[in-house]
C-alpha positions as CSV (number, residue, x, y, z in Angstrom):
1,M,89.4,76.3,118.0
2,M,86.6,76.9,115.5
3,R,88.2,80.1,114.2
4,R,91.5,78.4,113.5
5,G,90.8,75.4,111.3
6,S,93.4,73.5,109.4
7,L,94.1,73.9,105.7
8,V,91.9,71.9,103.3
9,L,93.3,70.0,100.4
10,A,94.5,72.0,97.4
11,T,92.1,70.2,95.1
12,L,89.2,71.4,97.1
13,A,90.5,74.9,96.9
14,L,90.7,74.7,93.1
15,V,87.1,73.6,93.0
16,A,86.1,76.4,95.2
17,F,87.9,79.0,93.2
18,S,86.6,77.8,89.8
19,A,83.0,78.0,91.2
20,L,83.6,81.4,92.6
21,A,84.8,82.7,89.3
22,S,81.2,82.3,88.0
23,C,79.9,84.0,91.2
24,A,77.8,80.9,92.0
25,R,78.7,77.6,93.7
26,P,76.5,74.6,94.4
27,T,75.5,73.8,97.9
28,A,75.5,70.4,99.4
29,Q,72.0,70.0,98.1
30,G,72.9,71.1,94.6
31,I,71.0,74.4,94.9
32,Q,72.7,77.4,93.2
33,T,73.6,80.3,95.5
34,T,73.0,84.0,95.1
35,S,75.5,86.9,95.2
36,V,75.8,88.7,98.5
37,A,75.8,92.5,98.9
38,A,79.0,94.3,98.1
39,S,78.8,96.8,101.0
40,P,77.4,95.2,104.2
41,R,76.6,97.5,107.1
42,V,79.4,96.3,109.3
43,F,80.9,98.3,112.2
44,V,84.0,96.6,113.6
45,L,85.0,95.2,110.3
46,R,85.5,97.5,107.2
47,A,83.2,96.8,104.3
48,E,85.8,98.1,101.8
49,H,88.4,95.7,103.0
50,L,86.1,92.8,102.9
51,A,85.1,93.6,99.3
52,Q,88.8,93.9,98.3
53,A,89.6,90.5,99.8
54,R,86.6,88.8,98.3
55,E,87.6,90.1,94.8
56,R,91.1,88.7,95.3
57,V,89.7,85.4,96.5
58,R,87.4,85.1,93.5
59,A,90.3,86.1,91.2
60,G,92.3,83.2,92.5
61,D,95.0,85.2,94.3
62,V,97.0,82.5,96.0
63,R,98.1,84.8,98.8
64,F,94.6,84.5,100.2
65,T,94.1,80.8,99.6
66,P,95.2,79.5,103.0
67,A,93.0,82.0,104.9
68,Y,90.0,81.2,102.6
69,D,90.5,77.5,102.9
70,S,90.8,77.7,106.7
71,L,87.5,79.8,106.8
72,L,85.7,77.2,104.7
73,A,87.0,74.4,106.9
74,D,85.7,76.2,110.0
75,A,82.3,76.9,108.3
76,R,81.9,73.3,107.2
77,A,82.5,72.2,110.8
78,A,80.0,74.8,112.0
79,L,77.3,73.3,109.8
80,G,77.2,70.5,112.3
81,A,77.1,72.8,115.4
82,G,74.1,73.5,117.5
83,P,71.5,74.8,117.6
84,F,72.3,76.2,121.0
85,S,69.9,77.5,123.6
86,V,69.8,78.7,127.2
87,M,67.0,76.2,127.6
88,Q,69.5,73.3,127.3
89,K,70.9,73.8,130.8
90,R,69.8,71.5,133.6
91,G,69.6,74.3,136.2
92,T,67.1,77.1,136.6
93,P,68.0,80.5,138.0
94,S,66.2,81.9,141.1
95,S,63.9,83.9,138.8
96,G,62.3,80.6,137.9
97,D,62.7,81.5,134.2
98,K,65.0,79.2,132.3
99,H,65.3,81.7,129.5
100,D,67.5,83.8,131.8
101,Y,71.2,83.3,131.1
102,M,73.3,81.7,133.8
103,S,77.1,81.3,134.2
104,V,79.6,80.7,137.0
105,G,82.8,82.8,137.4
106,P,85.6,80.9,135.6
107,Y,88.3,81.4,138.3
108,W,86.2,80.4,141.3
109,W,86.8,77.1,143.1
110,P,85.4,75.1,146.0
111,D,87.1,75.9,149.3
112,S,88.4,72.5,150.5
113,T,88.5,73.8,154.1
114,K,84.7,74.5,154.2
115,P,81.7,72.2,154.3
116,G,80.4,71.6,150.8
117,G,83.2,73.8,149.5
118,L,81.2,77.0,150.1
119,P,81.8,79.8,149.7
120,Y,84.0,79.4,146.6
121,I,87.4,81.1,146.6
122,R,89.2,82.8,143.7
123,R,92.3,81.4,141.8
124,D,93.0,84.1,139.2
125,G,93.8,82.8,135.7
126,V,93.0,79.1,136.6
127,V,89.7,78.0,135.0
128,N,87.4,75.7,137.0
129,V,86.2,73.5,134.2
130,E,83.7,71.7,136.4
131,G,82.0,74.9,137.3
132,R,81.3,75.6,133.7
133,R,79.7,72.3,132.7
134,D,76.1,73.5,133.0
135,S,76.9,77.1,132.3
136,D,75.2,78.9,129.4
137,V,78.6,80.3,128.4
138,E,79.5,76.8,127.2
139,R,76.7,77.3,124.6
140,L,77.0,81.0,124.0
141,Y,80.7,80.9,122.9
142,P,80.3,78.0,120.4
143,M,77.2,79.7,119.0
144,I,79.0,82.9,118.4
145,A,82.0,81.1,116.9
146,A,79.8,79.1,114.6
147,V,77.8,82.1,113.4
148,N,81.0,84.0,112.8
149,A,82.5,81.3,110.6
150,L,79.2,80.7,108.7
151,A,78.5,84.4,108.1
152,H,82.0,85.1,106.8
153,A,82.0,81.9,104.6
154,Y,78.6,83.1,103.1
155,Y,80.0,86.5,102.4
156,F,83.1,85.2,100.6
157,S,81.6,82.2,98.9
158,G,78.0,83.1,98.3
159,D,76.9,79.7,99.4
160,E,73.5,79.9,100.9
161,T,74.1,76.7,102.9
162,Y,76.2,78.7,105.3
163,A,73.6,81.5,105.6
164,R,70.8,79.1,106.2
165,H,72.5,77.5,109.2
166,A,73.7,80.8,110.6
167,A,70.2,82.1,110.5
168,T,68.9,79.0,112.4
169,L,71.5,79.5,115.1
170,L,70.7,83.2,115.5
171,R,66.9,82.5,115.6
172,T,67.3,79.8,118.2
173,W,69.4,81.9,120.6
174,F,67.8,85.3,120.2
175,L,64.4,85.1,118.6
176,D,62.4,81.9,118.9
177,P,60.0,82.3,121.9
178,A,60.6,78.7,122.9
179,T,64.4,78.9,123.0
180,R,65.5,82.5,123.1
181,M,67.7,84.1,125.8
182,N,66.1,86.9,127.8
183,P,68.0,90.1,127.1
184,N,69.7,90.3,130.5
185,L,72.7,88.9,132.3
186,R,71.3,89.1,135.9
187,F,72.8,85.7,136.6
188,G,76.1,86.0,134.8
189,Q,79.3,84.8,136.5
190,S,77.7,83.8,139.8
191,I,79.9,82.7,142.7
192,P,78.5,79.7,144.6
193,G,77.9,80.6,148.2
194,V,78.5,84.3,147.5
195,T,76.2,85.8,144.8
196,E,73.9,84.6,142.1
197,G,75.2,87.1,139.6
198,R,77.6,90.0,139.1
199,G,78.3,92.9,136.8
200,V,81.5,91.2,135.7
201,G,79.3,88.6,134.0
202,I,78.6,91.1,131.2
203,I,82.0,90.1,129.9
204,D,80.4,86.9,128.7
205,T,78.6,88.7,125.9
206,R,81.6,90.7,124.8
207,D,81.4,89.3,121.3
208,L,78.0,90.8,120.5
209,S,79.9,93.3,118.4
210,E,80.9,90.4,116.2
211,I,77.3,89.1,116.0
212,V,76.2,92.6,114.9
213,D,78.7,92.4,112.0
214,D,77.7,88.8,111.2
215,V,74.0,89.8,110.9
216,A,75.1,92.5,108.4
217,L,77.0,89.9,106.3
218,L,73.8,87.7,106.2
219,A,71.6,90.6,105.2
220,A,71.5,89.7,101.5
221,S,70.5,86.1,102.1
222,P,66.8,85.1,101.7
223,H,67.4,82.9,104.8
224,W,67.7,86.1,107.0
225,T,64.3,87.7,106.7
226,A,63.0,91.2,107.4
227,A,61.2,89.7,110.4
228,D,64.4,88.2,111.6
229,Q,66.1,91.6,111.3
230,R,63.3,93.3,113.2
231,G,63.4,90.7,116.0
232,M,67.2,91.1,116.3
233,L,66.9,94.8,116.5
234,A,64.2,94.5,119.2
235,W,66.4,92.1,121.2
236,A,69.4,94.5,120.9
237,R,67.4,97.5,122.0
238,D,66.1,95.6,125.1
239,Y,69.6,94.4,126.0
240,L,71.0,97.8,125.5
241,T,68.5,99.2,127.9
242,W,69.3,96.6,130.4
243,L,73.1,97.3,130.1
244,Q,72.5,101.0,130.9
245,T,69.9,100.7,133.6
246,S,70.6,97.5,135.6
247,A,72.7,97.3,138.8
248,Q,75.0,94.9,137.0
249,G,75.4,97.2,134.0
250,Q,76.2,100.2,136.3
251,E,78.8,98.0,138.1
252,E,80.5,96.9,134.9
253,R,80.5,100.4,133.5
254,A,82.5,101.5,136.6
255,A,85.1,98.8,136.1
256,R,88.7,100.2,135.7
257,N,90.1,97.3,133.6
258,N,89.3,95.3,130.5
259,H,85.7,94.8,131.8
260,G,84.9,98.4,131.5
261,V,86.4,98.6,128.0
262,F,84.3,95.6,126.8
263,Y,81.2,97.1,128.4
264,D,81.8,100.2,126.3
265,A,82.3,98.1,123.2
266,Q,79.0,96.3,123.7
267,V,77.1,99.5,124.3
268,V,78.6,101.3,121.3
269,S,78.2,98.4,118.9
270,L,74.6,97.8,119.9
271,A,73.9,101.5,119.7
272,L,75.2,101.7,116.1
273,F,73.2,98.5,115.2
274,V,69.9,100.1,116.4
275,S,70.9,103.4,114.7
276,D,71.4,105.4,118.0
277,S,74.5,107.3,116.9
278,T,74.1,109.8,119.7
279,L,74.5,107.2,122.4
280,A,77.5,105.7,120.5
281,R,79.2,109.0,120.3
282,T,78.5,109.9,123.9
283,M,79.9,106.6,125.2
284,L,83.1,107.1,123.2
285,N,83.6,110.7,124.2
286,D,82.5,110.6,127.8
287,Y,83.7,107.1,128.9
288,T,86.1,105.4,126.5
289,R,88.5,108.4,126.1
290,E,88.6,108.7,129.9
291,R,89.3,104.9,130.2
292,L,92.1,105.0,127.7
293,G,93.8,107.8,129.6
294,R,93.4,106.1,132.9
295,Q,94.3,102.6,131.9
296,I,97.2,103.1,129.4
297,E,100.4,104.6,130.6
298,P,102.5,106.8,128.3
299,D,104.9,103.9,127.7
300,G,102.0,101.6,126.7
301,R,101.8,99.6,129.9
302,Q,98.3,98.7,131.2
303,P,98.9,98.4,135.0
304,E,95.5,96.8,135.8
305,E,96.1,94.0,133.2
306,L,99.8,93.6,134.2
307,A,98.7,92.9,137.8
308,R,96.9,89.7,136.7
309,T,98.4,86.2,136.7
310,R,98.2,86.3,132.9
311,P,99.6,89.8,132.2
312,L,100.3,89.5,128.5
313,H,97.0,87.8,127.8
314,Y,95.0,90.4,129.6
315,S,97.0,93.3,128.0
316,L,96.1,91.9,124.5
317,F,92.5,91.2,125.7
318,S,92.0,94.8,126.8
319,L,93.6,96.1,123.6
320,D,91.1,94.0,121.6
321,A,88.3,95.9,123.2
322,F,89.9,99.2,122.7
323,A,90.6,98.4,119.1
324,R,87.0,97.4,118.5
325,L,86.0,100.8,120.0
326,A,88.4,102.6,117.7
327,E,86.9,100.9,114.7
328,L,83.4,101.7,116.0
329,G,84.3,105.3,116.5
330,R,84.9,105.8,112.8
331,H,81.1,105.7,112.3
332,V,80.5,108.7,114.5
333,G,83.5,110.8,113.9
334,V,85.5,109.8,117.0
335,D,89.2,109.0,116.3
336,L,90.4,106.8,119.1
337,W,93.2,105.3,117.0
338,R,95.2,108.5,117.1
339,Y,93.9,109.9,120.3
340,R,96.5,110.8,122.9
341,A,95.3,111.2,126.5
342,P,96.3,114.2,128.6
343,R,98.7,111.9,130.6
344,G,100.2,110.6,127.3
345,G,98.6,107.2,126.9
346,S,97.5,106.0,123.5
347,L,96.5,102.9,121.6
348,G,99.6,103.1,119.5
349,A,101.9,103.1,122.5
350,A,100.0,100.1,124.1
351,L,100.2,98.1,120.9
352,A,103.9,98.9,120.5
353,Y,104.5,97.7,124.1
354,V,103.1,94.2,123.4
355,A,104.1,93.8,119.7
356,P,107.7,92.5,120.3
357,Y,106.4,89.6,122.3
358,A,104.7,88.1,119.2
359,D,108.1,86.7,118.6
360,P,108.2,83.4,120.5
361,S,111.9,83.8,121.1
362,K,111.3,87.0,123.1
363,P,109.9,86.1,126.6
364,F,107.6,88.4,128.4
365,P,109.4,89.9,131.4
366,M,106.7,89.0,133.9
367,P,105.6,85.6,135.2
368,Q,102.5,84.1,133.6
369,V,100.4,81.3,135.0
370,N,99.7,80.2,131.4
371,P,101.7,81.2,128.3
372,T,100.1,83.3,125.6
373,T,100.0,81.5,122.2
374,P,101.5,83.3,119.2
375,D,98.3,83.4,117.2
376,A,96.8,85.8,119.8
377,F,98.9,88.6,118.3
378,I,97.8,88.2,114.7
379,L,94.5,89.9,114.6
380,P,95.3,92.9,116.9
381,L,98.6,93.7,115.2
382,R,97.1,93.4,111.7
383,R,94.1,95.5,112.6
384,A,96.4,98.2,114.2
385,A,98.8,98.2,111.3
386,S,96.0,98.7,108.9
387,A,94.2,101.4,110.9
388,L,97.3,103.4,111.8
389,G,99.2,102.8,108.5
390,D,102.2,101.6,110.6
391,P,103.8,98.4,109.1
392,S,106.1,98.2,112.2
393,L,103.2,96.9,114.2
394,A,102.8,93.9,111.9
395,A,106.5,93.4,111.4
396,P,106.9,91.1,114.6
397,L,104.4,88.7,113.0
398,A,107.2,87.7,110.5
399,A,108.8,85.8,113.4
400,L,105.8,83.4,113.4
401,P,105.5,80.4,111.1
402,S,104.2,81.6,107.8
403,I,101.6,78.8,107.7
404,L,100.1,80.3,110.8
405,T,99.8,83.9,109.7
406,A,98.8,83.0,106.2
407,A,95.9,80.8,107.3
408,D,94.6,83.2,110.0
409,R,91.2,84.6,109.0
410,S,92.3,88.2,109.7
411,R,94.2,88.0,106.3
412,L,90.7,88.4,104.7
413,F,89.9,91.4,106.9
414,Y,93.0,93.4,106.3
415,P,94.1,92.4,102.7
416,E,96.8,95.0,102.5
417,V,98.6,93.8,105.6
418,P,100.8,90.6,104.9
């Protein structure tokens, strides 16, 4: 995975650190880089934590070397990625506009008992790779992963090479009239023979909250211009309007599982990005609190996620969305981290329920069609331990190989959590 690169050679790390000590390092073209802003306007991440980690990296703190090396390895790989565009697909949606995003539901398969396999049938948790080959999601996900690695590498290293390519990827996907994605998901997660698009397709753009933070990390670079920022804000406003007014958006907002939580996370992050704090606060108070109370039991179980064929995966997946919302809530005075619903559910309880299973020797007590890999626990448990000040949430990570936890990028996001 692009976000989990292998460690680079120690000699390269020494070169990187010596260059960082002078707050400038040469790019591949030998151009000196500039210093990035100390306090980026991030929403899910915390600017103060990023600044602390960057200071420690630049001071040569070896505790952060594996994570920093891994980040740079990912970023170097990302320099060769893309550009990605919705225009690269072979198919065209029924709108006749290739700029419209298209994807196929991942768990839907041809019905071997029907002519032409139509309509498709569902096999929960089992991905139909063939159905995704010409799907825009196969370009969207790599674009987001590449921008994420590049933006973080730029923030920590100051190397403009990373910012330049990240800006190119963002312009290609969101801004360039010839290649941009229209701000809608009308044709997201279609089902051949059933429907050309569904509300559940909105889950495809769940990581827009990461893109919003990445744009903030690029703000100090001359490669991300004022015109780029204006264009990105305009795209975000249009997509935010579509999320709130379209039939698909209304359908997804009504979802009673992780889909509804990720819908909230998209709306709130985009609202904060475009400076609509009223909308962000309203969503958190009127929708997210109610979701938390309905979807999390007092003992931390999430019944809708446990009913799936990958119960542990979806429990963590849903908690990722809730945790993003809890971080977003800090900006508008809504404390979801410590909120306890009338029925007793809370984020703390839900995290405590899954935390023990970070230990590979402790099997999850329900069948799973696919196992959950240990690295899936690192970010959510570190984030929760940091936000709640509860080291017991991160303690189960000690059961994982130290090389895995040390190299995970989240070490740079939560520097006080081992």
